[in-house]
VMD Tcl script that draws the C-alpha trace (Angstrom):
set ca {
  {-13.88 202.41 129.86}
  {-10.45 204.40 129.16}
  {-8.98 206.25 131.88}
  {-5.52 208.28 131.78}
  {-3.44 208.01 134.72}
  {-0.43 210.30 135.45}
  {1.66 209.12 138.42}
  {5.13 209.57 139.82}
  {5.64 205.93 141.63}
  {7.06 202.89 140.81}
  {5.14 200.48 138.14}
  {1.90 198.93 139.46}
  {0.36 195.91 137.72}
  {-3.14 194.33 138.64}
  {-4.29 190.91 137.38}
  {-6.53 190.59 134.38}
  {-10.22 191.36 135.27}
  {-12.35 188.03 135.68}
  {-15.25 189.26 133.49}
  {-13.92 190.70 130.65}
  {-10.70 189.09 130.24}
  {-8.85 192.16 129.61}
  {-5.66 193.02 131.68}
  {-5.60 195.90 134.04}
  {-2.57 197.46 134.04}
  {-1.51 200.97 135.69}
  {1.86 202.17 134.70}
  {3.83 205.22 135.64}
  {7.40 205.96 135.37}
  {9.20 208.28 137.94}
  {9.90 211.27 135.50}
  {9.68 214.75 134.81}
  {7.62 213.85 131.94}
  {4.10 212.68 132.61}
  {3.50 209.19 131.23}
  {-0.05 208.71 130.36}
  {-1.52 204.85 130.42}
  {-4.60 203.49 129.49}
  {-6.48 201.34 131.99}
  {-9.19 198.58 130.81}
  {-11.89 197.75 133.10}
  {-15.29 196.97 134.11}
  {-15.08 197.42 137.81}
  {-18.20 198.18 139.72}
  {-18.08 201.54 141.77}
  {-17.52 201.50 145.46}
  {-19.47 203.95 147.58}
  {-18.24 205.22 150.90}
  {-20.17 203.27 152.88}
  {-19.96 200.08 151.17}
  {-19.02 197.18 153.44}
  {-16.37 194.61 152.35}
  {-17.95 191.46 151.50}
  {-16.37 188.29 152.80}
  {-15.60 184.84 150.75}
  {-18.07 182.59 150.67}
  {-17.10 179.42 153.05}
  {-16.88 175.90 151.95}
  {-19.83 174.94 154.49}
  {-21.76 178.07 152.96}
  {-21.61 176.87 149.57}
  {-22.46 173.59 150.22}
  {-25.66 174.62 152.24}
  {-26.54 176.99 149.84}
  {-26.56 174.23 147.03}
  {-28.43 172.19 149.32}
  {-30.87 174.59 149.73}
  {-31.36 175.42 146.27}
  {-32.21 171.98 145.28}
  {-34.32 171.35 148.47}
  {-36.26 174.13 147.10}
  {-36.82 172.67 143.47}
  {-36.33 168.91 143.96}
  {-37.47 168.05 140.25}
  {-34.00 169.30 139.24}
  {-32.59 165.48 140.30}
  {-35.22 164.15 138.02}
  {-32.67 164.11 135.02}
  {-29.92 161.80 136.69}
  {-32.60 159.62 138.19}
  {-34.12 158.95 134.87}
  {-30.92 158.40 133.16}
  {-29.95 155.86 136.09}
  {-33.42 154.17 135.87}
  {-32.84 153.72 132.21}
  {-29.05 152.61 132.36}
  {-30.57 149.97 135.07}
  {-33.78 148.62 133.35}
  {-32.74 149.37 129.76}
  {-31.10 147.30 127.04}
  {-27.36 147.07 127.80}
  {-25.16 147.57 124.77}
  {-22.23 145.14 125.36}
  {-18.89 144.80 123.81}
  {-17.61 141.69 125.59}
  {-16.58 139.68 122.54}
  {-14.09 142.54 121.78}
  {-12.68 143.16 125.04}
  {-12.05 139.40 125.77}
  {-10.41 139.54 122.84}
  {-8.01 142.47 123.99}
  {-7.42 140.71 127.02}
  {-6.47 137.55 125.75}
  {-4.07 139.18 123.32}
  {-2.18 140.83 126.20}
  {0.69 138.17 126.17}
  {3.63 138.54 128.71}
  {6.84 137.87 126.97}
  {9.30 135.41 128.78}
  {12.10 137.42 130.59}
  {9.74 140.33 131.57}
  {10.39 142.05 134.89}
  {8.22 140.26 137.40}
  {6.65 143.53 138.59}
  {5.61 144.35 135.15}
  {4.16 140.68 134.71}
  {2.00 141.29 137.85}
  {0.73 144.75 136.42}
  {-0.17 143.15 133.12}
  {-1.80 140.25 134.83}
  {-3.54 141.96 136.97}
  {-4.95 144.58 134.18}
  {-6.18 141.59 132.08}
  {-8.08 140.29 134.90}
  {-9.57 143.68 135.33}
  {-10.63 143.80 131.60}
  {-12.13 140.59 131.61}
  {-14.31 141.62 134.73}
  {-15.15 145.04 132.95}
  {-16.50 143.24 129.55}
  {-18.73 141.19 131.68}
  {-20.35 144.42 132.88}
  {-19.81 147.43 130.72}
  {-22.63 148.87 128.87}
  {-22.08 151.10 125.91}
  {-25.04 153.23 126.75}
  {-22.98 154.56 130.02}
  {-21.14 156.75 127.75}
  {-24.06 159.09 127.65}
  {-22.80 160.16 131.35}
  {-19.69 162.05 131.20}
  {-19.68 162.03 134.87}
  {-20.33 158.74 136.19}
  {-20.15 158.28 140.27}
  {-18.51 155.23 141.89}
  {-15.38 155.21 139.48}
  {-11.98 155.36 141.55}
  {-10.55 157.89 138.97}
  {-13.81 159.76 138.84}
  {-12.35 162.92 140.69}
  {-9.01 162.78 138.80}
  {-10.50 162.24 135.86}
  {-12.73 165.39 136.44}
  {-9.98 167.46 137.29}
  {-7.64 166.49 134.39}
  {-10.42 166.73 131.54}
  {-12.43 169.52 133.22}
  {-15.45 167.70 131.85}
  {-17.74 168.32 135.05}
  {-20.46 169.03 132.82}
  {-22.51 165.85 132.47}
  {-25.59 164.32 133.96}
  {-24.36 162.76 137.13}
  {-24.82 158.71 137.07}
  {-24.52 156.06 139.53}
  {-25.33 153.40 137.49}
  {-22.69 154.21 134.98}
  {-19.87 153.81 137.41}
  {-21.49 150.81 139.29}
  {-22.51 149.10 136.09}
  {-25.22 146.55 137.15}
  {-26.20 143.50 135.21}
  {-29.02 142.50 137.40}
  {-32.37 144.30 138.23}
  {-35.28 143.49 140.35}
  {-37.21 141.88 137.43}
  {-34.40 139.78 136.52}
  {-31.28 140.07 134.32}
  {-31.03 143.13 132.09}
  {-31.61 142.11 128.40}
  {-28.26 142.35 126.41}
  {-27.47 143.18 123.01}
  {-23.60 142.47 121.69}
  {-22.01 144.72 119.14}
  {-18.90 143.15 117.04}
  {-18.10 145.74 114.70}
  {-15.31 147.96 116.16}
  {-16.35 150.79 113.78}
  {-19.93 150.64 114.98}
  {-18.76 150.81 118.79}
  {-16.61 153.55 118.39}
  {-19.54 155.67 116.31}
  {-22.05 154.67 119.15}
  {-19.73 155.84 121.91}
  {-18.79 159.16 120.27}
  {-22.60 159.87 119.32}
  {-23.65 158.94 122.87}
  {-20.97 161.26 124.38}
  {-21.97 164.17 122.29}
  {-25.63 163.68 123.18}
  {-24.74 163.57 126.94}
  {-22.49 166.72 126.97}
  {-25.35 168.49 125.29}
  {-27.92 167.00 127.75}
  {-25.38 167.80 130.62}
  {-25.25 171.27 129.37}
  {-29.08 171.78 129.75}
  {-29.03 170.31 133.24}
  {-26.24 172.82 134.20}
  {-28.10 175.36 132.98}
  {-31.02 174.56 134.87}
  {-28.87 174.04 138.17}
  {-27.45 177.63 137.16}
  {-30.96 179.22 136.98}
  {-31.85 177.77 140.53}
  {-28.66 179.05 142.04}
  {-29.07 182.74 140.21}
  {-32.31 183.69 138.71}
  {-30.70 186.39 137.17}
  {-28.14 184.30 135.29}
  {-28.22 184.98 131.28}
  {-26.82 182.27 128.88}
  {-25.51 181.60 125.21}
  {-27.47 179.83 122.66}
  {-27.33 176.33 123.76}
  {-25.54 175.09 120.53}
  {-22.65 177.63 121.44}
  {-22.15 176.17 124.65}
  {-22.76 172.47 123.70}
  {-20.16 173.00 120.78}
  {-17.54 174.73 123.51}
  {-17.90 171.75 126.15}
  {-17.51 169.20 123.19}
  {-14.08 170.75 122.11}
  {-13.17 171.30 125.81}
  {-14.00 167.44 126.40}
  {-11.82 166.50 122.99}
  {-8.94 168.29 124.48}
  {-9.33 166.95 128.06}
  {-9.75 163.08 126.71}
  {-6.60 163.68 124.76}
  {-4.85 165.10 127.41}
  {-5.88 162.38 129.81}
  {-4.36 159.86 127.28}
  {-0.98 161.79 127.01}
  {-0.92 161.71 130.82}
  {-1.91 158.05 131.23}
  {0.38 157.06 128.32}
  {3.34 158.91 130.08}
  {2.39 157.40 133.47}
  {2.40 153.85 132.17}
  {5.90 154.51 130.72}
  {7.41 156.12 133.70}
  {5.67 153.98 136.20}
  {8.89 152.03 136.85}
  {10.69 155.13 137.46}
  {10.94 155.20 141.35}
  {9.97 158.49 142.88}
  {8.75 160.07 139.50}
  {5.28 158.86 140.23}
  {5.21 160.89 143.65}
  {6.34 164.07 141.88}
  {4.08 163.94 138.93}
  {0.63 163.18 140.97}
  {0.78 166.75 142.92}
  {1.55 168.52 139.90}
  {-1.64 166.87 138.30}
  {-3.55 167.48 141.02}
  {-2.72 171.31 141.39}
  {-3.11 171.53 137.63}
  {-6.59 170.25 137.70}
  {-7.43 172.16 140.64}
  {-6.81 175.25 138.53}
  {-8.84 174.29 135.54}
  {-11.49 172.71 137.61}
  {-14.08 175.38 137.16}
  {-13.84 176.01 133.33}
  {-17.07 175.09 132.62}
  {-18.60 176.95 134.98}
  {-17.10 180.36 133.01}
  {-18.52 178.62 130.13}
  {-22.09 177.83 131.19}
  {-22.46 181.04 134.01}
  {-20.22 183.52 132.42}
  {-20.81 182.83 128.55}
  {-17.09 182.72 127.96}
  {-14.92 180.90 125.39}
  {-12.78 177.94 126.27}
  {-9.80 179.91 126.34}
  {-11.23 182.59 128.55}
  {-13.15 180.01 130.93}
  {-9.67 178.53 131.58}
  {-7.97 181.84 132.42}
  {-10.80 183.08 134.63}
  {-10.55 179.65 136.29}
  {-7.12 180.04 136.91}
  {-7.41 183.44 138.31}
  {-10.23 182.57 140.93}
  {-8.43 179.56 141.94}
  {-4.76 181.49 142.26}
  {-6.35 183.88 144.48}
  {-8.43 181.44 146.48}
  {-6.26 178.19 146.25}
  {-6.69 176.84 149.60}
  {-10.63 177.65 149.34}
  {-10.82 176.01 145.77}
  {-9.16 172.91 146.73}
  {-10.96 172.49 150.28}
  {-14.25 172.76 148.15}
  {-13.25 170.06 145.63}
  {-11.75 167.68 148.00}
  {-14.71 168.22 150.40}
  {-17.17 167.12 147.31}
  {-14.83 164.64 146.63}
  {-15.17 163.17 150.01}
  {-19.19 163.49 150.17}
  {-19.30 161.70 147.04}
  {-16.81 158.87 147.76}
  {-18.47 158.48 151.37}
  {-21.81 158.08 149.94}
  {-21.06 155.97 147.17}
  {-18.86 153.45 148.54}
  {-20.24 153.61 152.30}
  {-23.81 153.99 151.64}
  {-25.21 153.82 148.15}
  {-22.83 150.10 147.92}
  {-24.87 148.88 150.53}
  {-27.92 148.47 148.34}
  {-27.94 145.23 146.00}
  {-28.26 145.96 142.25}
  {-31.30 143.30 142.10}
  {-32.98 145.07 144.91}
  {-35.69 147.94 144.65}
  {-33.52 149.48 147.39}
  {-31.19 150.34 145.00}
  {-33.66 152.59 143.30}
  {-33.50 154.63 146.65}
  {-29.74 154.95 146.06}
  {-30.14 156.01 142.87}
  {-32.34 158.94 144.07}
  {-30.15 159.81 146.94}
  {-27.14 159.93 144.51}
  {-29.15 161.89 142.45}
  {-29.55 164.74 145.17}
  {-26.38 164.69 146.41}
  {-24.62 165.11 143.27}
  {-26.76 167.78 141.92}
  {-26.32 169.67 145.37}
  {-22.60 169.72 145.01}
  {-22.79 170.98 141.45}
  {-25.11 173.74 142.32}
  {-22.44 174.43 145.41}
  {-19.91 174.57 143.19}
  {-21.48 177.38 141.12}
  {-22.50 179.23 144.27}
  {-18.86 178.89 145.60}
  {-17.40 179.84 142.17}
  {-19.66 182.97 141.85}
  {-18.91 184.06 145.47}
  {-15.15 183.72 145.12}
  {-15.17 185.60 141.82}
  {-17.34 188.32 143.00}
  {-15.17 188.85 146.29}
  {-11.91 189.01 143.93}
  {-13.66 191.52 141.69}
  {-14.33 193.61 144.89}
  {-10.87 193.62 146.05}
  {-9.53 194.35 142.40}
  {-12.24 197.30 142.63}
  {-11.25 198.48 145.77}
  {-7.62 198.70 144.93}
  {-8.25 200.72 141.83}
  {-10.25 203.09 144.04}
  {-7.48 203.66 146.44}
  {-5.18 204.25 143.21}
  {-7.84 206.84 141.89}
  {-7.58 208.49 145.24}
  {-3.89 208.71 145.13}
  {-3.72 210.17 141.48}
  {-6.16 212.75 142.56}
  {-3.99 213.86 145.49}
  {-1.05 213.87 143.15}
  {-2.93 216.12 140.55}
  {-3.93 218.44 143.25}
  {-0.32 218.91 144.04}
}
mol new
graphics top color blue
foreach p $ca { graphics top sphere $p radius 0.5 }
foreach p [lrange $ca 0 end-1] q [lrange $ca 1 end] { graphics top cylinder $p $q radius 0.2 }
display resetview
């Protein structure tokens, strides 16, 4: 809606409106001539007796997520079924390839002792990883139980995926014996399988998140599935490339004292600002760039609240994964209970994140609408004078 404004005051500039992505500006110049300006907005109209809403709190969002999932427990079925398949199903291994890669990490003579120790540790980790890695776990883009899971999710903003406890823990035993293993030797075939499974996993994750969003907001409308799917795929590609660059730079500057302590907070803050990008794509049918901008806008005005929710969610996942679910042995049926518990908590946190983001977004829009209402009243007074 276009509105002409004529004011004899200093310049006033409002940030971009979240739902439309258009900038809202109201500019007037103190002059004898009246300088009109155009305001583009989709603000809701405020009534005189409308009560100012309060921004939803972290605990309220978590409780809302719990209530939504408890009211429809079938929503935990996708992560449960995925984990059961990854646990009992066949394991596609690449142990020979990873062992060869570890053996190729030779340490030249005269290498710095610190670098030598890091390379030796990395080689040992790679050997252990090769014994447990299941290529099928690439179907889950949101694995639980991995130390870098939270930072990885923030950096890539690929939080749209079916949560999996097994993908992070990578068990090789089951209550009925060792899992069947099929080793793949062709590197190109490995890349093809990984890419195909990751692509399918993002699509399945988009469906899963749409079901969760529908439970948190029954009036939510969605784009065609393939559109959201492709947006999330391109977002994932950009996220993975960003992660590779960050990890490469991090390894190069690891020896520079003090630089890591500066880089990590910067990466964390940047991750927080883009953490809600998938929410804009799924819930508000935005493009990738518009969703990134929307996430940045909401977090900019709710930085401590957004950071608090993400840290709280991470703490809940970390405590439950490493202090509770880790108690269950992978060859015990009790591990199945851990899978169900992880599925419920992960789905609850995802639902809570949508509730939190929607609540903070609507609160911010209300504040912007109130500002516009005040400006309209001031303009009317000036016009009457």
